[in-house]
KOLZAPA-346136 format. One record per residue: x, y, z of N, C-alpha, C, O in turn. Coordinates in steps of 0.1 Angstrom, whole numbers, plus 2048, in hexadecimal, padded with zeros to 3 digits. Layout:
XYZXYZXYZXYZ...
//
This chain:
8366EB87B8336EA8718366F586C8386FE8748376F985E83770785982A7078538246FC85482171384A81A71884581770F83C80E70783F81D70E82E8207088258196F982880E6F58248236F383081F6E98368146E083C8136D483B80C6EA8428016EB8487F86EA83B7F16E08387F96F28357EC6F682A7EC6EB8217E16E781D7FE6E081B7FC6D38147F26CD81C7E76CC8187F86C782A7F36BD8337E06C28317D96B982B7DB6CA8327CD6CD8327CB6C88267C36BE8297CD6C98187CA6C580E7C56B68097BC6B18027D46B48107D56A680B7C869C8127C16A081C7C769080B7BF68380D7C267E8107CE67B80F7B76748197BF66A8277BD65F81B7B76628117C165881C7C66478117CA6408187D364481F7C86348197CE62C8217CC6278327C96318397CE61B83A7C86208477D36258527D362185D7DD62F84A7E862E8507E263E8567E264884F7DE63D8657D864E86A7DF6588687DB6648677EF6538687F365E86E7FD66686180766D85F7F666385C7FB66884D7FD6798497F767F85180067F8427F96928447FA6948567F069885D80669185A80569C8687F869A8737F36A287A7F56898717E86898797DD68B8737D56828777DA69286C7D269A8687C069085F7B76958597C26828637BC67885F7B866E86A7BE6658707A767386B7A366B8767A665F8737A96598687A365B8837A464A88679964088079A63787778F64588677F64187D77364C87B76A65188277964D86C76D65C86975C65386B75165986A75C64686E74B64386F74764787D73B64387F74C64C88974764F89A75065B89A75B65B89474A6668A374E6728A975866E8AF7626758AD75A6668B57686648BE7756628B57816648B977065D8AA77E65C8A178066989D78C66B8A077A67389777B67D89277F68B89B7846958987786878AA77C6938B178869B8B47896A78B27946918B97A06958B77A669A8AB7B06A28AD7A269889C7AC69D8947A26AC8937A76B588E7966AD89778A6BD8967956BF89E79E6C38977996BC8AD7976C68B77A96C98B27AB6D58B47B26C38AD7BC6C38AA7C06D08A07CA6D78A27B66D18957B26DC88D7AF6E68917B66EF88C7A66E889979D6F289F7AB6FA8A87AC7068A87B46F38AF7BA6F88B57C67038AB7CC70D8AD7C66FA8A17D07018967CC70C8957D171589B7C170C88F7B87178887B87248917BD72E88D7B272389D7B472B8A77C17318A57C473C8A07CC7268AC7D77308AD7DA7388A17DE7448A37DA7318927DF7358897D97428877E174B8877CF7448867C274F8897C875988E7CB7628877CA75B89B7CF7628A07E17668A47E676F8AA7E675E89E7F476289B7F576C88A7FC7768887ED7668827ED76F87A7E877E87B7EF7858747DC7838837D778A88A7E47968907E87A188D7E678E8987F47958A280379889880A7A189980478F88E81279188780F79C87A8177A687A80479B8708007A48687FA7B086F7FA7BA8687F67B287A7F27C18827FF7C78878027D38868087BC88D81A7C788F8227C588682D7C388981C7C68798237C886A8317BC86D83C7C286B8327B187183A7AB8718377A186982D79A86A84379F85C84479D84D84178F84C84778984383678585583077C84F82577A84882176F84782178184381778183780577E83B80177B8477FF77E8327F277B8327EF77182A7E676A82F7F276E81F7EE7648177EF75581C7E474F81D7F974F81E8007448247F27428317E873B8307F874883A7EC7498447DE7498457D774384E7DC74F83B7C674F83A7C974182E7BE73E8297D073B82A7CD7318247CF72682C7CA71C8277D57258377D871C8447C77228477BE71E8407C572884F7B97298567B17278507AA71F8567AB72984479F72783B79F71583779570E8357AD7108377AC7018337A96F883F7A56EC83F7AC70284D7A96F985A79B6F785B7976EC85D79170285B78570485C7806FC84E7756F784F7876FB8447806F183B7816E383C7776DC83E78E6DE83C78F6D18477876CB8517846BF8527856D685B7786D486576C6D085D7656C68607686D885275B6D585575B6CC8487506CA8437656C78437676BB8357666AF84775C6A984976C6AE84D76C6A385375F69F85B75C69385E7556AB86074A6A98667456A685974169B85C7426A884C7386A784573E69583F73568E83A74A69084074E68483D74167D84673867584374468485473E67A86173067985B72C67085572C67F85D71768385C71667884E70F66E85071B67A84371C67183771B65D83F71565383C72465F84772165084B71865085771764585B71265785E70865B8666FE65785F6F964C8606FB6608576EF65D84C6F165D8406F366883B6F26548396F664F82D6E96548216EA6588166E065282A6D06508216CF6608216C466381C6D666A8246CE67C8266D46818186E06808146C86878116C968A8036D56908006DA68C7F56DC69B8086EB6A08076F569780270169A7FE6EF68A8036FB67E8056F46767FA6FB66C7F76E86777F26E366C7E56F066C7DE6F26617DB6FB6757D97036757CA70D66B7CD7116627C671166C7DF7196637DC7186567DD7236517E170F64D7DA70C63D7D37176327DA71E6297D47176357E971F62E7F07306317EC7396287EE7326367EA7436397E174B63A7F37476437FB7526347F575A6337FF75F64580075A64D8097676497F676D6537FC76365E7F17666637E67586607F774E66B7EF7526767F275967A7E97526807FF75568480476868780A76F67F80F76C69380877F69280A78069C80E77A6A580878569F8187856A88257906B381F78D6BF82079C6AF8187A26B881379D6C08077A36CB8057946BE7FF78D6C67F67886D17FE78D6DC7FE77E6CC8057756D78107836E38167816EF81678D6DB81979D6E68217A26ED8157AB6F581679C6EA8097A46F17FC79C6FF7F879F70A7F478C6F47FD7807037F778070E80477F71A80378270780E78471281979071E81979072981C79A7148147A77228137A77298097B073280979E7297FD79D7337F378F73D7F878C7487F578773280178173B80778274881077E75480F78A74481879274C82279B75981F79C7648247A17528147AA75E80E7A57688067A877480679C7637FF79576A7F978B7757FC78777E7F678976F80D77D77D81278C78881B78B79382079478081979B78A8237A079981679E7A58147A978B80F7B17968027A479B7F97A57A57F279D7957F979279D7EA7977997DC79679F7D279D78F7DD7A17857CD79677C7C97907757D179377E7B978C7737B67957677AD79875C7B07977717A279A7697947AA7617977AD7557967B376C79B7C276779E7BF75F7AA7C67557A97B875E7B27B67567BA7B374B7BA7B77447C47AB7437B17A27377A97AE7347A27B27297A57B673B7997C67387937D072C79C7D47217997D17367AC7D872F7B77D37237B67D87197B17CB7247B97C57117C27C670B7B77CB7007B87C270F7AA7C270479D7D66FE79E7DB6F379E7DB70A79E7ED7057A07F16FB7A87FB6F37A77E86FF7B07E96F97C57EB6E97C37F46E17C57DD6E77BE7D76DB7BB7D86D77B07D26CC7B07DE6D97A47E56DA7977D76CD78D7D96C47867CC6D47937C46CF7897B76D578A7B56D97957AD6D87827A26DD77E7956D378478A6D577F7966CC78A78A6C27907816C67987756C17997896D47A07816DA7AB77D6E87A777A6F07AF77E6EC7987806F979377170179C77270C7A17676FB79C75A6FF79975B7007A875C70C7AC75B6F77B37586FF7C57627087CA7607117D27707037C27767127C577371E7C27727287CA77271E7B476B72F7AE75A7307B775973C7BC75172B7B974772A7C374B72F7CC74673A7CF75272C7D275872D7E275B73C7E07527447E37677407DB76E74D7D97647577D47687637D57577547CE74F75E7C87487627D174576E7D27457567DA73975A7E874175F7EE73D76B7EF74F75C7F77547617FF75876F7FD75B7768067597737F175E7827EB74D78D7EF74C7987F57467857EA73478D7EF73178F7F872A7987FB73778580273278680E73D78D81573879381F74879081575279781A74D7A781774B7AE82174B7AC80B7497B880573A7BA80B7367C58087347B38107267B681572A7BC8227257C78257327B58297397B783573F7C48367397CD83B74B7C48327557CF8317577CF82575B7C38217567DA81B7597DE80E7677DE80B76A7DB7FF76E7E181377F7DF8127877D08187837C88217947CE8107957C38127A17C681E7A27D18237AC7B98227B27C082B7BC7C58277C47C58307C27CB81D7CD7CE8197C87E38197CE7ED81D7BA7E18127B97F08147B37F48207B18008237AE7E98297B07EE8387BC7F683D7BE8018417C37EA83B7D17EF8447D87FE83E7DE8078447D57FD8327DB80D8287D181A82E7D48258317C581182F7BE82083A7C081F8497C682A84B7C081B8527C981985B7D481D8627D682086D7DF81D8537EF8258587ED8308517F58398507E183184D7DB8408467EB84683C7F285183C7EC83C8367F883982A7F28448197E68448167F78498147F384F8087F184B7FD7F68507F37E78407FE7E78397F37DA83B7F07CF83D7F67E083C7E07CD8487D47CA8367CB7D182E7C47BF8367CF7BA82E7C27B98387B27B28427B17C18307A67BB83779D7AD83A7987A78447947A982779B79C82679579082F79A7858307947928347A67898377AF7868447A878F8487A177884D7A87718547A076A85A7AE7648557B676E8697AC7688747B47618807B17678877A87588837B574F8907AF75689B7B875889B7C475A8A57AD7608B07B375B8BC7B57608C47BD74F8BE7AE7458C67B07488D37AC74C8D57A07488E17B874B8ED7B375A8EF7B975E8FB7B97638E47BF76D8E57C47758E97B87728E87AC7808EF7BE78D8F37B779C8F07BA79E8E97C47A58F57B57B18F37BC7B78FA7C67BF8F57CE7B39047C67B390C7D27AF9067DF7B59097E97A88FF7DE79D8FD7EA7A48EE7EF79E8E67F67B08EC7EA7BB8E07F27C98E97F27D28E67FB7CB8F37E77DB8F77EB7DE8FD7F57D59057F97E88FB7FA7F28FD8027F990A80680590780A7F69138087FF92180580892680C81192C80780592381A81092A82481891A82581591182E82491881B82B91482283591882483792482384290C82984C90F82D85690F81F85690781686091A82086891781087891B81887C91F82387F91680988B91E80C88F92380389091E7F889493180989893D8048A693F8018AE94180B8AC93E7F48B99407EC8C194A7ED8CD94B7EA8B89547F38BE9687F48BF9648018BA96D8078C395A80D8C195B8188CC95181C8CB9478158D694F8248DD94582C8D89398328D193983C8DD92C8288D69238308E09178328E69128288E49148428E990D8468E58FF8488DA8FC8458ED8F784E8E78EC84E8DF8EA8598D58E38588E38F38668DB8F38718CB8F686D8C28EE8708CB9088638BE9078628B590285D8AA9028618BD8FD8518B38F384A8AD8E28548A48DB8528B78E385A8AF8D38668A68DC86B89C8DA8658A68E687589D8EA87988F8EF8708848EF8758928F48638858F085D87D8E185B8728DC85C88D8DC8578838CC85687F8C68628758BF8638888C887087E8C48788718D187C86C8CF88786E8D987885E8E087D8588D887084C8D887385A8D28658538CF85B84C8BF85E8408BC85C8558B786284E8AD86A84A8AF87383F8AB87284A8B48818428B988B8338BC8878288B888C8368C387D8268CA87981E8BE86F8138C08698248B286F81C8A486981E8A78598158A38528288AF8548278AE8478368A784183E8AC83983889C84784589684384889083C85288883C83E89383083F88B82184189781D84A89581483F8A181D83F8B081684E8B18128568A88118508C081185C8C380D85C8D680C8558DD8138658DB8048678E780686B8ED7FA8768EA7F68638F67F38659007E886F9097EB86E9117F487D9097E088390A7E088391A7D888491B7CB8839267E18839337D689093C7D789893B7E08919477CA89A94D7CB89495A7C688895B7C289D9677C68969707C68989767B68A39777B188E9797AF88B97C7A089F9857A28A79887AB89F9847938AB98C78B8A599A78A8AD9A478A89699D7888989AD78888F9AB7968839AD7968939A979D88C9AC7A887D9AC7AB8799B17B68789A87A48679A67A686199A7AE8569957AE86D9987B486598F7C586C9807C187697F7BB8659787C686E96A7C68659607BD8599607BB86E95A7B886D94A7AB8729407B387C9407B98699367B386A9257B387191D7A686D91879C87F91F7AD8889167A688B9087AA8959027A68859037B18858F17B387C8F27C18758FB7C68808E27C68778DD7D087B8D27D487A8C87CD87F8D17DF8868CA7E887D8C27F38778C87FB87D8AF7F18718AC7FA87D8A88068898A68058718A981287B8A281D88389682188D89482887B89081988588381B8978858158A188081B89688D80A89D8928038A889B80C8B489980D8A18A38128AD8AA8178AC8A68288B28AD8318A489B82C8AD8918398BA88F8348C58928398B88878258C18808248D188C8248DB88E82C8CE88F81D8D689B81A8E189F8248ED89F8238D68A48328DA8AD83D8E38A18448ED8A484B8DE8918418E58838488F68888468FE88884F8F888C83A90588883690C89483C91889283C90989F84090E8AA84690B8AF85590F8B985A9018A585C8FE8A78689098AD8739078B187E9168AD86D9208B287A9208BF87891F8C78819218C286F9218CD8689158DE8699128E68609128DE8799028E38779098F18729008F986F9138F587091190787091A90E86191D91985D91C8FD85A91D90184C91590684190990384391790C83790C91182E90990A8209119098178FD9058218F78FF8128F69018098F690D8098F48FE7FE8F69097F18EA8FD7EB8E98F07ED8E29077E18DB9027D88DD9097CB8DB9157CB8DF9047C18E59097B68D49077A98CF8FD7A58D19127A68C991179C8C690A7908BC90578B8D190C78B8D490B77C8DE8FE77D8E78FC7758DC8F378A8E48E878E8DF8DF77C8D58E17758EC8D577C8E28C87708E88BD7798F18BE7828E28B37748E48AA77A8EC8A17738E589976C8FB8A077390389C76F90889076991188E7618FD8867739008787738F28747678F18687638EB87C7658DF87975D8E387E74E8DC87B7458F188674A8F288A73D90388673990988A73090687F74091587E73A91386A73C90E86174391C86B73192085973092985373D93185874592584673B93083D74694083F74694583D75194584273E94F84373F95685474096285674194B85F73E94F86B73F94E86D75095587475694386575593F86675F94986476A94A86C77395185776895F85376F96785576F96F84D77496B86276697386A76397187876F97887D77996487B76795F88877195F88578496188E78C95D87B78695C87579596D87379C9718727A89748737909818707929858807969898837A198388878E98789979298089A79B9848987A797289C79A96A8A17A496589D7B195E8937B396A8A67BC96089D7C69548A87CC9548B47CD94A89C7CE93D8A07D393F8AB7DB94A8AB7E29378B67DE9388BE7E992A8BE7F091F8C17EB92E8B87FB9208B58029138BD8099078BC80B91E8C68099128D380B90D8DA7FD90A8E67FE90C8D57F49068DA7E88F88D07E68F98C47E28EB8D67E98E38CF7E98DA8CC7DC8D28C47D98DF8D37D68D98D37C58D58C87C28C98C57BD8E08BE7C58DD8B07BF8CA8A97C18C28A47B98CA8AF7D48BD8A97D28AE8B17CF8A38AC7D18B28BD7CC8A78C47C98A08C37BB8A88C27B28948C27B888D8BC7AF8888CF7A787F8D67AA8938D079C8908DD7968868DB78C8868E678787D8D47878728D07808698CF7858618CC77B8618CE7928548C679B84C8C879084F8CF78783F8C07908328BE78C82B8CD78F8298D179A8288D478181D8E07878118E178180D8DD7768098E77897FA8EA7807F38F47837F28F978E7EE8F97767E990977A7DE9077837D88FC7867DB9137887CF9147917C091078B7B89097927C09147817B490E7767B09047727A590376E7BB8F67727B88EA7737AC8E477D7A98E77887A78DA77479D8CF77B7A68C97867B28C878779B8C47917A58BC79B7A28AF79B7A48A87A579D8A978C7A589D7897AD89C7847B28917857B88A777B7C08A777B7CB8A87837D58A277F7CB8AD78D7D28AA79C7D189E79F7DA8967A17C589D7A17C88897A37CA87F79C7CA8747A07CC88378F7D58787857E687E78D7EC8777957E988778B7F588778B7F988279C80588079D7F28807A67F48787AF7F48697AF7FC8607B47E78687AA7E585C7A97EE84F79C7F184379D7EE8597907F284D78480285178780A84878980885F78881486178481C86079182886279181685D79E81E85A7A78258697AF8308687B481F8727AE82687D7B48238807C181887F7C682F8867C682C8877D48278947DD8258987E882889A7D18248AB7CD8268B37C382F8B27BB81C8BE7C48188C77B58178D57B980E8D97BF8218DC7B581C8E77B38178F47A981D8F879F80F8F97AE7FF9007AA80890D7A980F9127B180591179C80A9207937FF9267917F49207927FE93478E7F39397887F893977A8039377757EA93D7727E99397627F593D7587F593B74C80194376280E94475A81693F75E82194675D81793476182093076B82693177582E92777882693D77C82E93F78982593D79481993B79382A93D79E8299387AC82894B7B683094E7BF82194F7B381D9617B681E95F7C48289627CB8119587CA80E9567D781C9547E281D95A7ED8239497DE8309457E483D9517E38479507EB83C9597DB8429667DC83E9707DF8469797E08339707E182D97F7ED83097E7F78349877FE82D96E7FB82896780A83696881183796D81D84096580C84F96681085897281086397281485397C80A85798680685098F81385599A81784498B81A83D99582483699F81F8329A88278339A080F82C9AB80881D9AB80481A99F8038159B08018069AE7FA8089AA7EE80F9B17E78039A17EB80399D7DC7FC9A97D27F19AD7D77FF9AF7C77F19B17BD7EA9AC7BB7EB9A07BB7DC9B37B97CD9AE7B77CE9A77AC7C999C7AB7D79AD7A37D79A87917DE9977927DF9917877E199279E7EA9867A27E197B7A67DC97E7B07DD96D7A27D496A7A87E19637B57ED9617B67D29617BD7DA95B7CC7DA94D7CD7D994A7D97D99437C77D89367CD7E09307C77DB9267C37EE9327C37F792B7C47FF9217D17FF9267DC8049177D080D9147DC80C9057D88089027CD80F8FA7E48158EE7E280A8E57E28018EB7E98048D77DE8028D27E28028C47E77FD8BE7DE8048BE7F080D8B47EF8058A57F37F98A67F68098997F18008897F47F888A7FD7EC8887FD80088E8077F78898127EC8958167E389281D7EC89F8127E28A98137D58AA8077C98AE8067DD8A27FF7CE89D7F77C98937F97BD8917F67D18897FF7C98828047C187F8117B98778147C588A8167B988D8227AE89981C7A389A8217B18A18107A68A580C79E8A08047938A58017A28907FD7988877F478F87F80478387D80379587B80F78F87681B78388182177787F82378988C82277C89582177089681E76689782677089580E76D89680276288980075788B7FB76687F80475F87180475387180D74886B80C75887981875387782874788682373F88982C74688B81A73D89481A73489080D72B89780A
//
C-alpha cells in the first residue's frame, strides 16, 4: 500500500457492516476490546514501521520525502486514538466527556481523529501552520472540521517550538553545513568591521605568468583540500603603468573545474584569460549567433567565458549589514572587498611579494559565502 492510499484509508469513515472496507481498518466490534485490538495492533505496527523507514530514508537523503510519510504516521496515531475513544464511549456512555453525543451511533469518527493527528504531526515536523490547514481542507473537501484542524496545528507547533525552535528542514541544513542564510534574521554587529571577516591571503591566478591546464588543476586541488571548495580565484594582471597588480575578474571553483574537465588530457597546454573579453552570446541576435558559430570554433583553452569580469565589490568602510544583504538577498557566492578608491591593493602587494605603502589600506581581499556563514555562526555563539 502506498503512502497516499494509507492516508486515504485512515481518513475514511467506517459505514455499514462490512468490516473489510478501507483495507480492514474498521473494527469488527467497536463495543469490545477484543473487537478493536486486531485493528489497533495492525495500525500500531504500521505506524512504527512507517516512522522508522521515514527516519532512515530522510536521513540517508533518499528522495522519499517527509510530507506524506509524516501525514501517514500522524494519521496512524490519530486513528488509534479515535478507535480507543470510540470504545470508551461504548464502555462509559454516561461520562461527562461523552454527554454531547446524545446517544448518536456515529458520535465519534476515528477518521476525524486520523485527520487531526496527521495535521498535528506534519505541523510539528515542518512547522507549517496556515498553509497546512488549507491543505487539510482541500484533502477533505469540507470546512466542517476547520476548528479542530486549526487548533491541532497551533498546539503542535507551539509544543514543537518549545522542545526545539528549529524545524526538520532547518536542522538538516545545519547538520549538512549548507551555506543557507535567512534574510529575515537580524544580527547585532557591534564594533565588528569588514576587515574582521575578509580573507586576505587568497590564492590567485596571475595573467603575467604562464598558466597551463596542469598548474590550474593543481591550484584547484589545493583549494578543495583546504575546505574552500565553493570559493574561487581572483584573476590579476600587471598594471599598464607597472604600479602593481590589478584584479580583472574572478573565476569560481565550479566553473574552473568544468572548464578543466573539457581539456583534462592536455595538461601542458597553456590556458588564456582575456581581460577585455566580451560575452558574445549576450550581445548578439539569434541569427548573428548562428552565423558566427558556423565561422568560429570555440577555443577550449580560452577560459574567458568562465570568468566573472564584474564581481560584486564592496568598500572596506561599508557596514556588515550590506555584506549580509549581498549574500542573503542577492545570492552572491563571493564578494570582493576593495579600498575606498575601488582598488584591491592588498591582493596586489601580497602577490608581488612587496611591502604595502602605509598610505594604502590593508583590509582588501575576498569574502566567500562559506566564510560568511561560519562568521555568522561564531557571532551567534558569542
